[in-house]
C-alpha positions as CSV (number, residue, x, y, z in Angstrom):
1,M,91.5,79.5,51.8
2,E,91.4,78.0,55.3
3,Q,94.5,79.8,56.3
4,N,93.0,83.2,55.2
5,S,89.8,82.4,57.2
6,A,91.8,81.6,60.3
7,F,93.9,84.8,59.8
8,N,90.7,86.8,59.5
9,D,89.3,85.3,62.7
10,E,92.5,86.2,64.6
11,I,92.2,89.8,63.3
12,D,88.5,90.0,64.3
13,L,89.4,88.7,67.8
14,F,92.2,91.1,68.1
15,E,90.0,94.0,67.0
16,L,87.4,93.0,69.5
17,L,89.9,92.9,72.3
18,Q,91.1,96.4,71.2
19,K,87.6,97.7,71.3
20,L,86.9,96.3,74.7
21,Y,90.2,97.7,76.0
22,K,89.2,101.2,74.7
23,R,86.0,100.9,76.8
24,R,87.8,99.3,79.8
25,W,86.8,102.1,82.2
26,I,83.1,101.6,81.3
27,I,83.5,97.8,81.9
28,L,85.4,98.4,85.2
29,G,82.9,101.0,86.3
30,I,79.9,98.8,85.8
31,T,81.6,95.8,87.3
32,A,82.6,97.8,90.4
33,F,79.1,99.3,90.7
34,T,77.3,95.9,90.6
35,T,79.9,94.4,93.0
36,L,79.5,97.2,95.5
37,L,75.7,97.0,95.2
38,A,75.8,93.2,95.9
39,I,78.0,93.8,98.9
40,L,75.7,96.5,100.2
41,L,72.6,94.3,99.8
42,S,74.3,91.5,101.6
43,V,75.1,93.9,104.5
44,L,71.6,95.4,104.7
45,M,69.5,92.3,104.2
46,P,68.2,90.8,107.4
47,K,70.2,87.9,108.7
48,A,68.8,84.5,109.2
49,Y,70.1,81.8,111.5
50,K,69.3,78.1,111.4
51,A,68.1,75.7,114.1
52,E,67.8,72.0,113.4
53,A,67.2,68.8,115.2
54,I,66.6,65.1,114.6
55,V,63.2,64.0,115.6
56,G,61.5,60.6,116.0
57,V,58.3,60.4,113.9
58,K,55.4,58.4,115.4
59,N,52.1,57.3,114.0
60,I,52.4,59.5,110.9
61,G,54.5,59.8,107.8
62,I,56.9,62.7,106.9
63,S,54.9,63.4,103.8
64,E,51.8,63.8,105.9
65,I,53.5,66.3,108.1
66,Q,54.7,68.3,105.0
67,D,51.2,68.2,103.5
68,G,49.7,69.3,106.9
69,I,52.0,72.2,107.2
70,K,51.2,73.3,103.6
71,I,47.5,73.2,104.3
72,Y,47.9,75.1,107.6
73,V,49.9,77.9,105.9
74,E,47.1,78.2,103.2
75,T,44.3,78.3,105.8
76,H,45.8,80.5,108.5
77,E,46.6,83.8,107.0
78,G,47.1,85.7,110.2
79,D,49.2,83.1,112.0
80,A,52.5,84.4,113.3
81,L,54.1,81.1,112.4
82,K,53.1,81.3,108.8
83,D,56.4,82.8,107.6
84,I,58.4,80.3,109.6
85,L,56.4,77.4,108.2
86,K,56.9,78.6,104.6
87,K,60.7,78.1,105.0
88,I,60.7,74.9,107.1
89,K,62.6,71.9,105.8
90,I,61.7,68.4,106.8
91,S,63.7,65.5,105.4
92,P,64.2,61.9,106.3
93,V,67.4,60.8,107.9
94,R,69.4,58.6,105.6
95,N,69.6,54.9,106.6
96,S,67.2,55.5,109.5
97,Q,63.6,54.6,110.0
98,N,61.1,56.9,111.6
99,L,63.7,59.7,112.0
100,A,63.5,63.1,110.3
101,R,65.6,66.3,110.3
102,I,63.7,69.5,110.9
103,E,65.3,72.9,110.0
104,V,63.8,76.3,110.7
105,E,65.2,79.9,110.6
106,G,65.1,82.9,112.9
107,A,66.6,86.4,113.2
108,S,69.0,85.1,115.9
109,P,70.2,81.7,117.2
110,K,67.8,82.1,120.2
111,L,64.8,82.9,118.0
112,A,65.6,80.1,115.6
113,K,65.6,77.6,118.5
114,E,62.3,79.1,119.8
115,N,60.8,78.9,116.3
116,L,61.7,75.2,116.1
117,E,60.1,74.5,119.5
118,K,57.0,76.3,118.4
119,V,56.8,74.2,115.2
120,I,57.2,71.0,117.1
121,E,54.4,72.0,119.5
122,L,52.2,73.0,116.5
123,I,52.7,69.7,114.8
124,N,51.9,67.7,118.0
125,K,49.0,69.8,119.4
126,K,47.2,71.6,116.5
127,L,48.0,70.2,113.1
128,F,46.4,66.8,113.2
129,L,43.6,67.0,115.7
130,Q,41.4,64.7,113.6
131,K,44.1,62.1,113.3
132,I,44.7,62.2,117.1
133,E,41.1,61.3,117.6
134,E,41.4,58.4,115.1
135,I,44.6,57.1,116.8
136,I,43.0,57.4,120.3
137,K,40.1,55.3,119.1
138,D,42.4,52.6,117.6
139,Y,44.6,52.6,120.7
140,N,41.7,52.1,123.0
141,I,40.7,49.1,120.9
142,R,44.2,47.8,121.1
143,L,44.3,48.3,124.9
144,S,41.2,46.2,125.3
145,S,42.8,43.5,123.2
146,I,46.1,43.6,125.2
147,D,44.2,43.4,128.5
148,Q,42.3,40.4,127.3
149,T,45.5,38.7,126.1
150,I,47.3,39.5,129.4
151,R,44.4,38.0,131.3
152,E,44.5,34.8,129.3
153,I,48.2,34.5,129.6
154,T,48.2,35.0,133.4
155,S,45.4,32.5,133.7
156,G,47.7,29.9,132.3
157,N,46.0,29.3,129.0
158,K,49.2,28.4,127.2
159,T,47.5,26.6,124.3
160,I,46.5,29.8,122.7
161,Y,49.1,32.4,123.8
162,D,52.8,32.2,124.5
163,P,53.5,33.4,128.0
164,S,56.8,34.8,126.8
165,K,54.9,37.6,125.1
166,Y,53.7,39.0,128.4
167,A,56.6,41.4,128.8
168,D,56.2,42.7,125.2
169,L,52.5,43.3,125.8
170,I,53.2,45.1,129.1
171,A,55.7,47.4,127.3
172,E,53.3,48.1,124.4
173,K,50.5,48.9,126.9
174,G,52.8,51.3,128.7
175,Y,53.7,53.0,125.5
176,I,50.1,53.4,124.5
177,L,49.1,54.8,127.9
178,R,51.9,57.3,127.8
179,W,51.0,58.4,124.3
180,L,47.3,58.8,125.3
181,Q,48.3,61.1,128.2
182,N,50.5,63.2,125.9
183,P,49.8,62.7,122.2
184,E,52.9,63.4,120.1
185,F,53.7,62.8,116.5
186,I,57.3,63.9,116.7
187,V,59.7,63.9,119.6
188,L,63.3,65.2,119.9
189,S,65.9,62.6,119.4
190,T,68.8,65.1,119.6
191,E,69.2,68.5,121.1
192,I,68.3,71.5,119.0
193,Q,71.4,72.8,117.3
194,T,71.7,76.4,116.2
195,S,74.1,78.0,113.8
196,S,76.5,80.6,115.2
197,K,76.8,82.3,111.9
198,P,73.9,83.4,109.7
199,V,73.0,81.1,106.9
200,R,71.6,84.0,104.9
201,P,72.6,86.2,103.3
202,K,75.9,84.8,101.9
203,P,78.2,87.8,101.3
204,L,80.8,85.9,99.2
205,L,78.1,84.4,96.9
206,Y,76.4,87.8,96.5
207,T,79.7,89.4,95.7
208,A,80.7,86.8,93.2
209,I,77.3,87.1,91.5
210,G,77.5,90.9,91.5
211,F,81.0,90.8,90.0
212,I,80.2,88.3,87.2
213,A,76.9,90.0,86.3
214,G,78.7,93.4,86.2
215,L,81.5,92.1,84.1
216,F,79.1,90.7,81.5
217,L,76.9,93.7,81.6
218,G,80.0,96.0,81.1
219,I,81.2,94.0,78.1
220,F,77.7,94.1,76.6
221,V,77.4,97.9,77.1
222,A,80.9,98.4,75.6
223,L,80.1,96.3,72.5
224,V,76.8,98.2,72.1
225,L,78.7,101.5,72.2
226,E,81.2,100.3,69.7
227,A,78.5,99.1,67.4
228,I,76.8,102.5,67.6
229,K,80.1,104.2,66.9
230,S,80.8,102.0,63.9
231,R,77.3,102.5,62.6
232,R,77.7,106.3,62.8
233,L,81.1,106.2,61.0
234,S,79.6,104.0,58.3
235,I,76.7,106.4,57.8
236,N,79.0,109.4,57.7
237,H,81.3,107.6,55.2
238,S,78.4,106.8,52.9
239,R,77.2,110.4,52.9
240,G,80.7,111.7,52.3
């Protein structure tokens, strides 16, 4: 019984392959059409190049930057940077603290680099104005505390403060003063790198998808045509 079932399965598979072979030109035609269509689309679609850089993140978290960009896109309909910001990628650098990778796209390597520079300027100058005010307030308080500590150290009051902290306080004060003169949340840690080849579209990927989709569609159409043919023969036979 099992041998007969296996034999019937082999016959059914052989018949199926025969039917597909009879419709091979339909399958090949549909496959060729979808493959050529995919190639044509990959040629006609606008090319996109990538610019990326590693940036140091100060006084703010990466998630805050991402949320700020999302809100900016939603509230600035007519902004020229809106489309760029929709495709921006910001991700933390592995095994590094306060470093992130920013990636943007452009119609050419030059435009991609310019877009990244505009995004950095936007984040530093426009995106977090309220937070800048809060940080300035906190830094001014910290400066007063540092100045008081420095005065006590230089006066020789060693019972309260360790004079060895003097250099650290001077360095911290210098950092705060520089930040207050030019508030920045992200600064370039590496040069901006641009791709010499477009990252989109990907012709090989599009071609592969077109070929596979066309092949399956061709097989489906061939099977449907064979089913219709068998149905008609069955109806004619029953009438005869």
